[in-house]
N, CA, C, O and the ligand as a Tripos MOL2 file, in Angstrom:
@<TRIPOS>MOLECULE
protein
  225   223    57     0     0
PROTEIN
NO_CHARGES

@<TRIPOS>ATOM
      1 N          -6.0520  -19.3480  -14.4960 N.3       1 MET1
      2 CA         -6.6860  -20.4600  -15.1590 C.3       1 MET1
      3 C          -6.3120  -21.7910  -14.5710 C.2       1 MET1
      4 O          -7.1550  -22.6830  -14.4810 O.2       1 MET1
      5 N          -5.0520  -21.9530  -14.1610 N.am      2 CYS2
      6 CA         -4.5840  -23.1170  -13.5270 C.3       2 CYS2
      7 C          -5.3280  -23.3730  -12.1980 C.2       2 CYS2
      8 O          -5.5850  -24.5150  -11.8180 O.2       2 CYS2
      9 N          -5.6520  -22.2960  -11.5280 N.am      3 LEU3
     10 CA         -6.3830  -22.4360  -10.2500 C.3       3 LEU3
     11 C          -7.6860  -23.1960  -10.4140 C.2       3 LEU3
     12 O          -8.0980  -23.9380   -9.5220 O.2       3 LEU3
     13 N          -8.3050  -23.0170  -11.5070 N.am      4 LYS4
     14 CA         -9.5880  -23.7050  -11.7780 C.3       4 LYS4
     15 C          -9.3990  -25.1980  -11.7440 C.2       4 LYS4
     16 O         -10.3070  -25.9470  -11.3840 O.2       4 LYS4
     17 N          -8.1710  -25.6400  -12.1350 N.am      5 GLU5
     18 CA         -7.8830  -27.0910  -12.1240 C.3       5 GLU5
     19 C          -7.1060  -27.4630  -10.8390 C.2       5 GLU5
     20 O          -6.4630  -28.5110  -10.7870 O.2       5 GLU5
     21 N          -7.1710  -26.5910   -9.7970 N.am      6 ASN6
     22 CA         -6.4340  -26.8430   -8.5670 C.3       6 ASN6
     23 C          -4.9430  -26.9250   -8.7700 C.2       6 ASN6
     24 O          -4.2630  -27.5990   -7.9960 O.2       6 ASN6
     25 N          -4.4150  -26.2790   -9.7630 N.am      7 LYS7
     26 CA         -3.0260  -26.2380   -9.9970 C.3       7 LYS7
     27 C          -2.5040  -24.8730   -9.6180 C.2       7 LYS7
     28 O          -3.1150  -23.8560   -9.9460 O.2       7 LYS7
     29 N          -1.3640  -24.8420   -8.9210 N.am      8 ILE8
     30 CA         -0.6790  -23.5720   -8.6490 C.3       8 ILE8
     31 C           0.5260  -23.5180   -9.5630 C.2       8 ILE8
     32 O           1.4240  -24.3580   -9.4950 O.2       8 ILE8
     33 N           0.5230  -22.4970  -10.4330 N.am      9 THR9
     34 CA          1.5790  -22.3570  -11.3930 C.3       9 THR9
     35 C           2.0220  -20.8640  -11.3370 C.2       9 THR9
     36 O           1.1810  -19.9650  -11.3210 O.2       9 THR9
     37 N           3.2980  -20.6310  -11.3100 N.am     10 PRO10
     38 CA          3.7180  -19.2290  -11.2540 C.3      10 PRO10
     39 C           3.2710  -18.5400  -12.5370 C.2      10 PRO10
     40 O           3.4670  -19.0500  -13.6400 O.2      10 PRO10
     41 N           2.6480  -17.3320  -12.3600 N.am     11 ALA11
     42 CA          2.2390  -16.6030  -13.5130 C.3      11 ALA11
     43 C           3.4310  -16.0020  -14.2440 C.2      11 ALA11
     44 O           4.1600  -15.1820  -13.6850 O.2      11 ALA11
     45 N           3.6120  -16.3800  -15.4020 N.am     12 GLU12
     46 CA          4.8240  -15.8880  -16.1620 C.3      12 GLU12
     47 C           4.4020  -14.8220  -17.2210 C.2      12 GLU12
     48 O           5.1870  -13.9630  -17.6200 O.2      12 GLU12
     49 N           3.1730  -14.9270  -17.6310 N.am     13 ASP13
     50 CA          2.7060  -14.0320  -18.7440 C.3      13 ASP13
     51 C           1.5510  -13.2200  -18.2480 C.2      13 ASP13
     52 O           0.8410  -13.5720  -17.3060 O.2      13 ASP13
     53 N           1.4000  -12.1030  -18.9370 N.am     14 ILE14
     54 CA          0.2140  -11.2430  -18.7310 C.3      14 ILE14
     55 C          -0.6280  -11.3270  -20.0030 C.2      14 ILE14
     56 O          -0.1360  -11.0690  -21.1020 O.2      14 ILE14
     57 N          -1.8640  -11.6790  -19.8470 N.am     15 HIS15
     58 CA         -2.7620  -11.7090  -21.0420 C.3      15 HIS15
     59 C          -3.6400  -10.4530  -21.0110 C.2      15 HIS15
     60 O          -4.1520  -10.0710  -19.9600 O.2      15 HIS15
     61 N          -3.8000   -9.8420  -22.1310 N.am     16 HIS16
     62 CA         -4.7000   -8.6930  -22.2100 C.3      16 HIS16
     63 C          -6.0150   -9.1930  -22.7520 C.2      16 HIS16
     64 O          -6.0850   -9.7570  -23.8440 O.2      16 HIS16
     65 N          -7.0760   -8.9740  -21.9600 N.am     17 LEU17
     66 CA         -8.4060   -9.3950  -22.3970 C.3      17 LEU17
     67 C          -8.8050   -8.7630  -23.7660 C.2      17 LEU17
     68 O          -9.2690   -9.4160  -24.7010 O.2      17 LEU17
     69 N          -8.5820   -7.4640  -23.7810 N.am     18 ILE18
     70 CA         -8.7010   -6.7190  -25.0580 C.3      18 ILE18
     71 C          -7.2860   -6.4110  -25.5580 C.2      18 ILE18
     72 O          -6.5800   -5.6460  -24.9010 O.2      18 ILE18
     73 N          -6.8560   -6.9460  -26.6440 N.am     19 SER19
     74 CA         -5.5910   -6.7180  -27.1420 C.3      19 SER19
     75 C          -5.3150   -5.1970  -27.3460 C.2      19 SER19
     76 O          -6.1330   -4.4760  -27.9160 O.2      19 SER19
     77 N          -4.1630   -4.7510  -26.8710 N.am     20 PHE20
     78 CA         -3.8620   -3.3410  -27.0760 C.3      20 PHE20
     79 C          -3.4870   -3.0130  -28.5240 C.2      20 PHE20
     80 O          -3.3300   -1.8470  -28.8880 O.2      20 PHE20
     81 N          -3.3530   -4.0220  -29.3130 N.am     21 MET21
     82 CA         -3.0830   -3.8160  -30.7510 C.3      21 MET21
     83 C          -4.3990   -3.6160  -31.4920 C.2      21 MET21
     84 O          -4.4030   -3.4040  -32.7040 O.2      21 MET21
     85 N          -5.5570   -3.6850  -30.7440 N.am     22 SER22
     86 CA         -6.8210   -3.5890  -31.4450 C.3      22 SER22
     87 C          -7.2070   -2.1410  -31.7440 C.2      22 SER22
     88 O          -8.2410   -1.8880  -32.3620 O.2      22 SER22
     89 N          -6.3830   -1.1970  -31.3090 N.am     23 THR23
     90 CA         -6.6390    0.1930  -31.5520 C.3      23 THR23
     91 C          -5.3920    0.8180  -32.1740 C.2      23 THR23
     92 O          -4.2680    0.4100  -31.8800 O.2      23 THR23
     93 N          -5.6000    1.7910  -33.0180 N.am     24 ASP24
     94 CA         -4.4850    2.5690  -33.6330 C.3      24 ASP24
     95 C          -4.1260    3.7550  -32.8010 C.2      24 ASP24
     96 O          -3.0710    4.3490  -33.0230 O.2      24 ASP24
     97 N          -4.9910    4.1570  -31.7970 N.am     25 ASP25
     98 CA         -4.7490    5.3080  -31.0080 C.3      25 ASP25
     99 C          -3.6630    4.9460  -29.9500 C.2      25 ASP25
    100 O          -3.8720    4.0430  -29.1400 O.2      25 ASP25
    101 N          -2.4900    5.6630  -29.9640 N.am     26 PRO26
    102 CA         -1.4710    5.3140  -29.0490 C.3      26 PRO26
    103 C          -1.9000    5.5450  -27.5880 C.2      26 PRO26
    104 O          -1.4080    4.8490  -26.6990 O.2      26 PRO26
    105 N          -2.7870    6.4860  -27.3240 N.am     27 VAL27
    106 CA         -3.2160    6.7330  -25.9580 C.3      27 VAL27
    107 C          -4.0290    5.5540  -25.5110 C.2      27 VAL27
    108 O          -3.8060    5.0040  -24.4330 O.2      27 VAL27
    109 N          -4.9940    5.1570  -26.3550 N.am     28 GLN28
    110 CA         -5.8550    4.0150  -26.0090 C.3      28 GLN28
    111 C          -5.0120    2.7660  -25.7850 C.2      28 GLN28
    112 O          -5.3090    1.9840  -24.8820 O.2      28 GLN28
    113 N          -3.9520    2.5560  -26.5980 N.am     29 ARG29
    114 CA         -3.1010    1.3940  -26.4150 C.3      29 ARG29
    115 C          -2.4750    1.3880  -25.0180 C.2      29 ARG29
    116 O          -2.4340    0.3470  -24.3620 O.2      29 ARG29
    117 N          -1.9890    2.5430  -24.5630 N.am     30 ILE30
    118 CA         -1.4170    2.5770  -23.2310 C.3      30 ILE30
    119 C          -2.3930    2.3410  -22.1430 C.2      30 ILE30
    120 O          -2.0990    1.6860  -21.1430 O.2      30 ILE30
    121 N          -3.6030    2.8980  -22.3460 N.am     31 VAL31
    122 CA         -4.6930    2.6420  -21.3570 C.3      31 VAL31
    123 C          -5.0050    1.1460  -21.2990 C.2      31 VAL31
    124 O          -5.1500    0.5910  -20.2090 O.2      31 VAL31
    125 N          -5.1070    0.5010  -22.4280 N.am     32 LEU32
    126 CA         -5.4540   -0.9190  -22.4470 C.3      32 LEU32
    127 C          -4.2960   -1.7440  -21.9020 C.2      32 LEU32
    128 O          -4.5230   -2.7450  -21.2220 O.2      32 LEU32
    129 N          -3.0780   -1.3490  -22.1820 N.am     33 ALA33
    130 CA         -1.9320   -2.0900  -21.7970 C.3      33 ALA33
    131 C          -1.7240   -2.1220  -20.2720 C.2      33 ALA33
    132 O          -1.1890   -3.0790  -19.7120 O.2      33 ALA33
    133 N          -2.1840   -1.0000  -19.6130 N.am     34 TYR34
    134 CA         -1.9400   -0.9050  -18.1400 C.3      34 TYR34
    135 C          -3.1950   -1.0430  -17.2950 C.2      34 TYR34
    136 O          -3.1310   -1.0300  -16.0660 O.2      34 TYR34
    137 N          -4.3420   -1.1770  -17.9630 N.am     35 ASP35
    138 CA         -5.5960   -1.2520  -17.2130 C.3      35 ASP35
    139 C          -5.7320   -2.6090  -16.4970 C.2      35 ASP35
    140 O          -5.8300   -3.6520  -17.1430 O.2      35 ASP35
    141 N          -5.7370   -2.5800  -15.2140 N.am     36 TYR36
    142 CA         -5.7240   -3.8810  -14.4580 C.3      36 TYR36
    143 C          -6.9550   -4.7290  -14.7330 C.2      36 TYR36
    144 O          -6.8960   -5.9550  -14.6320 O.2      36 TYR36
    145 N          -8.0890   -4.0840  -15.0860 N.am     37 ASP37
    146 CA         -9.2690   -4.8240  -15.3930 C.3      37 ASP37
    147 C          -9.1200   -5.5580  -16.7130 C.2      37 ASP37
    148 O          -9.8840   -6.4720  -17.0230 O.2      37 ASP37
    149 N          -8.1680   -5.1610  -17.4510 N.am     38 ASN38
    150 CA         -7.9350   -5.7610  -18.8250 C.3      38 ASN38
    151 C          -6.8290   -6.8070  -18.7800 C.2      38 ASN38
    152 O          -6.5070   -7.4180  -19.7990 O.2      38 ASN38
    153 N          -6.2300   -7.0220  -17.5630 N.am     39 LEU39
    154 CA         -5.0720   -7.8930  -17.4580 C.3      39 LEU39
    155 C          -5.4870   -9.2160  -16.7460 C.2      39 LEU39
    156 O          -6.4010   -9.2600  -15.9220 O.2      39 LEU39
    157 N          -4.7570  -10.2690  -17.1210 N.am     40 MET40
    158 CA         -4.9720  -11.5770  -16.5270 C.3      40 MET40
    159 C          -3.5850  -12.2300  -16.4590 C.2      40 MET40
    160 O          -2.8930  -12.3250  -17.4730 O.2      40 MET40
    161 N          -3.1900  -12.6680  -15.2900 N.am     41 SER41
    162 CA         -1.8980  -13.3140  -15.1870 C.3      41 SER41
    163 C          -2.0460  -14.8290  -15.4540 C.2      41 SER41
    164 O          -2.8740  -15.5010  -14.8400 O.2      41 SER41
    165 N          -1.2910  -15.2990  -16.3050 N.am     42 LEU42
    166 CA         -1.3530  -16.7180  -16.7740 C.3      42 LEU42
    167 C           0.0490  -17.3300  -16.8110 C.2      42 LEU42
    168 O           1.0470  -16.6300  -16.9810 O.2      42 LEU42
    169 N           0.0950  -18.6240  -16.6500 N.am     43 CYS43
    170 CA          1.3710  -19.2800  -17.0230 C.3      43 CYS43
    171 C           1.4320  -19.3730  -18.6010 C.2      43 CYS43
    172 O           0.4460  -19.2180  -19.3210 O.2      43 CYS43
    173 N           2.6530  -19.6310  -19.0300 N.am     44 LYS44
    174 CA          2.8430  -19.6750  -20.4850 C.3      44 LYS44
    175 C           1.8810  -20.6580  -21.2220 C.2      44 LYS44
    176 O           1.3700  -20.3790  -22.3060 O.2      44 LYS44
    177 N           1.6780  -21.7930  -20.5750 N.am     45 LYS45
    178 CA          0.8290  -22.8320  -21.2230 C.3      45 LYS45
    179 C          -0.6340  -22.3340  -21.3730 C.2      45 LYS45
    180 O          -1.2500  -22.4790  -22.4290 O.2      45 LYS45
    181 N          -1.1480  -21.7640  -20.3150 N.am     46 CYS46
    182 CA         -2.5060  -21.2390  -20.4040 C.3      46 CYS46
    183 C          -2.6030  -20.0660  -21.3790 C.2      46 CYS46
    184 O          -3.5800  -19.9600  -22.1200 O.2      46 CYS46
    185 N          -1.6200  -19.2010  -21.3860 N.am     47 HIS47
    186 CA         -1.6220  -18.1030  -22.2560 C.3      47 HIS47
    187 C          -1.6860  -18.5980  -23.7180 C.2      47 HIS47
    188 O          -2.4540  -18.0780  -24.5270 O.2      47 HIS47
    189 N          -0.9010  -19.5650  -24.0190 N.am     48 GLN48
    190 CA         -0.9010  -20.1010  -25.3850 C.3      48 GLN48
    191 C          -2.2770  -20.6870  -25.6930 C.2      48 GLN48
    192 O          -2.8320  -20.4700  -26.7700 O.2      48 GLN48
    193 N          -2.8100  -21.4280  -24.7370 N.am     49 ALA49
    194 CA         -4.1140  -22.0520  -24.9020 C.3      49 ALA49
    195 C          -5.2220  -21.0180  -25.2000 C.2      49 ALA49
    196 O          -6.0780  -21.2410  -26.0570 O.2      49 ALA49
    197 N          -5.1840  -19.8800  -24.4720 N.am     50 VAL50
    198 CA         -6.2020  -18.8170  -24.7360 C.3      50 VAL50
    199 C          -6.0810  -18.3350  -26.1170 C.2      50 VAL50
    200 O          -7.0940  -18.1300  -26.7850 O.2      50 VAL50
    201 N          -4.8410  -18.1300  -26.6080 N.am     51 HIS51
    202 CA         -4.6960  -17.5830  -27.9670 C.3      51 HIS51
    203 C          -4.9990  -18.6170  -29.0070 C.2      51 HIS51
    204 O          -5.5320  -18.2870  -30.0670 O.2      51 HIS51
    205 N          -4.6770  -19.8570  -28.7400 N.am     52 ASN52
    206 CA         -4.9590  -20.8590  -29.7330 C.3      52 ASN52
    207 C          -6.4610  -21.0110  -29.9370 C.2      52 ASN52
    208 O          -6.9260  -21.2160  -31.0590 O.2      52 ASN52
    209 N          -7.2430  -20.9070  -28.8060 N.am     53 LYS53
    210 CA         -8.6880  -21.0080  -28.8650 C.3      53 LYS53
    211 C          -9.2980  -19.9330  -29.7980 C.2      53 LYS53
    212 O         -10.1970  -20.1930  -30.5970 O.2      53 LYS53
    213 N          -8.7430  -18.6970  -29.6400 N.am     54 LYS54
    214 CA         -9.2640  -17.5970  -30.4100 C.3      54 LYS54
    215 C          -8.6920  -17.5960  -31.8310 C.2      54 LYS54
    216 O          -9.1280  -16.8120  -32.6730 O.2      54 LYS54
    217 N          -7.7610  -18.4330  -32.0880 N.am     55 GLY55
    218 CA         -7.1260  -18.5300  -33.3940 C.3      55 GLY55
    219 C          -6.2530  -17.2690  -33.6530 C.2      55 GLY55
    220 O          -6.1910  -16.7560  -34.7700 O.2      55 GLY55
    221 N          -5.5910  -16.7990  -32.5860 N.am     56 GLU56
    222 CA         -4.7420  -15.5770  -32.7450 C.3      56 GLU56
    223 C          -3.2870  -16.0830  -32.7000 C.2      56 GLU56
    224 O          -2.3530  -15.2890  -32.8090 O.2      56 GLU56
    225 ZN         -1.7780  -22.0270  -16.3640 Zn       57 ZN57
@<TRIPOS>BOND
     1     1     2 1
     2     2     3 1
     3     3     4 2
     4     3     5 am
     5     5     6 1
     6     6     7 1
     7     7     8 2
     8     7     9 am
     9     9    10 1
    10    10    11 1
    11    11    12 2
    12    11    13 am
    13    13    14 1
    14    14    15 1
    15    15    16 2
    16    15    17 am
    17    17    18 1
    18    18    19 1
    19    19    20 2
    20    19    21 am
    21    21    22 1
    22    22    23 1
    23    23    24 2
    24    23    25 am
    25    25    26 1
    26    26    27 1
    27    27    28 2
    28    27    29 am
    29    29    30 1
    30    30    31 1
    31    31    32 2
    32    31    33 am
    33    33    34 1
    34    34    35 1
    35    35    36 2
    36    35    37 am
    37    37    38 1
    38    38    39 1
    39    39    40 2
    40    39    41 am
    41    41    42 1
    42    42    43 1
    43    43    44 2
    44    43    45 am
    45    45    46 1
    46    46    47 1
    47    47    48 2
    48    47    49 am
    49    49    50 1
    50    50    51 1
    51    51    52 2
    52    51    53 am
    53    53    54 1
    54    54    55 1
    55    55    56 2
    56    55    57 am
    57    57    58 1
    58    58    59 1
    59    59    60 2
    60    59    61 am
    61    61    62 1
    62    62    63 1
    63    63    64 2
    64    63    65 am
    65    65    66 1
    66    66    67 1
    67    67    68 2
    68    67    69 am
    69    69    70 1
    70    70    71 1
    71    71    72 2
    72    71    73 am
    73    73    74 1
    74    74    75 1
    75    75    76 2
    76    75    77 am
    77    77    78 1
    78    78    79 1
    79    79    80 2
    80    79    81 am
    81    81    82 1
    82    82    83 1
    83    83    84 2
    84    83    85 am
    85    85    86 1
    86    86    87 1
    87    87    88 2
    88    87    89 am
    89    89    90 1
    90    90    91 1
    91    91    92 2
    92    91    93 am
    93    93    94 1
    94    94    95 1
    95    95    96 2
    96    95    97 am
    97    97    98 1
    98    98    99 1
    99    99   100 2
   100    99   101 am
   101   101   102 1
   102   102   103 1
   103   103   104 2
   104   103   105 am
   105   105   106 1
   106   106   107 1
   107   107   108 2
   108   107   109 am
   109   109   110 1
   110   110   111 1
   111   111   112 2
   112   111   113 am
   113   113   114 1
   114   114   115 1
   115   115   116 2
   116   115   117 am
   117   117   118 1
   118   118   119 1
   119   119   120 2
   120   119   121 am
   121   121   122 1
   122   122   123 1
   123   123   124 2
   124   123   125 am
   125   125   126 1
   126   126   127 1
   127   127   128 2
   128   127   129 am
   129   129   130 1
   130   130   131 1
   131   131   132 2
   132   131   133 am
   133   133   134 1
   134   134   135 1
   135   135   136 2
   136   135   137 am
   137   137   138 1
   138   138   139 1
   139   139   140 2
   140   139   141 am
   141   141   142 1
   142   142   143 1
   143   143   144 2
   144   143   145 am
   145   145   146 1
   146   146   147 1
   147   147   148 2
   148   147   149 am
   149   149   150 1
   150   150   151 1
   151   151   152 2
   152   151   153 am
   153   153   154 1
   154   154   155 1
   155   155   156 2
   156   155   157 am
   157   157   158 1
   158   158   159 1
   159   159   160 2
   160   159   161 am
   161   161   162 1
   162   162   163 1
   163   163   164 2
   164   163   165 am
   165   165   166 1
   166   166   167 1
   167   167   168 2
   168   167   169 am
   169   169   170 1
   170   170   171 1
   171   171   172 2
   172   171   173 am
   173   173   174 1
   174   174   175 1
   175   175   176 2
   176   175   177 am
   177   177   178 1
   178   178   179 1
   179   179   180 2
   180   179   181 am
   181   181   182 1
   182   182   183 1
   183   183   184 2
   184   183   185 am
   185   185   186 1
   186   186   187 1
   187   187   188 2
   188   187   189 am
   189   189   190 1
   190   190   191 1
   191   191   192 2
   192   191   193 am
   193   193   194 1
   194   194   195 1
   195   195   196 2
   196   195   197 am
   197   197   198 1
   198   198   199 1
   199   199   200 2
   200   199   201 am
   201   201   202 1
   202   202   203 1
   203   203   204 2
   204   203   205 am
   205   205   206 1
   206   206   207 1
   207   207   208 2
   208   207   209 am
   209   209   210 1
   210   210   211 1
   211   211   212 2
   212   211   213 am
   213   213   214 1
   214   214   215 1
   215   215   216 2
   216   215   217 am
   217   217   218 1
   218   218   219 1
   219   219   220 2
   220   219   221 am
   221   221   222 1
   222   222   223 1
   223   223   224 2
@<TRIPOS>SUBSTRUCTURE
     1 MET1         2 RESIDUE 1 A MET
     2 CYS2         6 RESIDUE 1 A CYS
     3 LEU3        10 RESIDUE 1 A LEU
     4 LYS4        14 RESIDUE 1 A LYS
     5 GLU5        18 RESIDUE 1 A GLU
     6 ASN6        22 RESIDUE 1 A ASN
     7 LYS7        26 RESIDUE 1 A LYS
     8 ILE8        30 RESIDUE 1 A ILE
     9 THR9        34 RESIDUE 1 A THR
    10 PRO10       38 RESIDUE 1 A PRO
    11 ALA11       42 RESIDUE 1 A ALA
    12 GLU12       46 RESIDUE 1 A GLU
    13 ASP13       50 RESIDUE 1 A ASP
    14 ILE14       54 RESIDUE 1 A ILE
    15 HIS15       58 RESIDUE 1 A HIS
    16 HIS16       62 RESIDUE 1 A HIS
    17 LEU17       66 RESIDUE 1 A LEU
    18 ILE18       70 RESIDUE 1 A ILE
    19 SER19       74 RESIDUE 1 A SER
    20 PHE20       78 RESIDUE 1 A PHE
    21 MET21       82 RESIDUE 1 A MET
    22 SER22       86 RESIDUE 1 A SER
    23 THR23       90 RESIDUE 1 A THR
    24 ASP24       94 RESIDUE 1 A ASP
    25 ASP25       98 RESIDUE 1 A ASP
    26 PRO26      102 RESIDUE 1 A PRO
    27 VAL27      106 RESIDUE 1 A VAL
    28 GLN28      110 RESIDUE 1 A GLN
    29 ARG29      114 RESIDUE 1 A ARG
    30 ILE30      118 RESIDUE 1 A ILE
    31 VAL31      122 RESIDUE 1 A VAL
    32 LEU32      126 RESIDUE 1 A LEU
    33 ALA33      130 RESIDUE 1 A ALA
    34 TYR34      134 RESIDUE 1 A TYR
    35 ASP35      138 RESIDUE 1 A ASP
    36 TYR36      142 RESIDUE 1 A TYR
    37 ASP37      146 RESIDUE 1 A ASP
    38 ASN38      150 RESIDUE 1 A ASN
    39 LEU39      154 RESIDUE 1 A LEU
    40 MET40      158 RESIDUE 1 A MET
    41 SER41      162 RESIDUE 1 A SER
    42 LEU42      166 RESIDUE 1 A LEU
    43 CYS43      170 RESIDUE 1 A CYS
    44 LYS44      174 RESIDUE 1 A LYS
    45 LYS45      178 RESIDUE 1 A LYS
    46 CYS46      182 RESIDUE 1 A CYS
    47 HIS47      186 RESIDUE 1 A HIS
    48 GLN48      190 RESIDUE 1 A GLN
    49 ALA49      194 RESIDUE 1 A ALA
    50 VAL50      198 RESIDUE 1 A VAL
    51 HIS51      202 RESIDUE 1 A HIS
    52 ASN52      206 RESIDUE 1 A ASN
    53 LYS53      210 RESIDUE 1 A LYS
    54 LYS54      214 RESIDUE 1 A LYS
    55 GLY55      218 RESIDUE 1 A GLY
    56 GLU56      222 RESIDUE 1 A GLU
    57 ZN57       225 GROUP 0 **** ****
């Protein structure tokens, strides 16, 4: 997300596009937790911003 603003920031956090807590199935949780298509590397600031926007 920082790249969009031409900022280079070390990615400190991994954001899950679909939260792995959204399912009660332990197998599905692991699939979501490690699925690269479901991951986004963000710096802490952007990660917080994403969650604040969604009200989580
Ligand atoms: Zn950032």
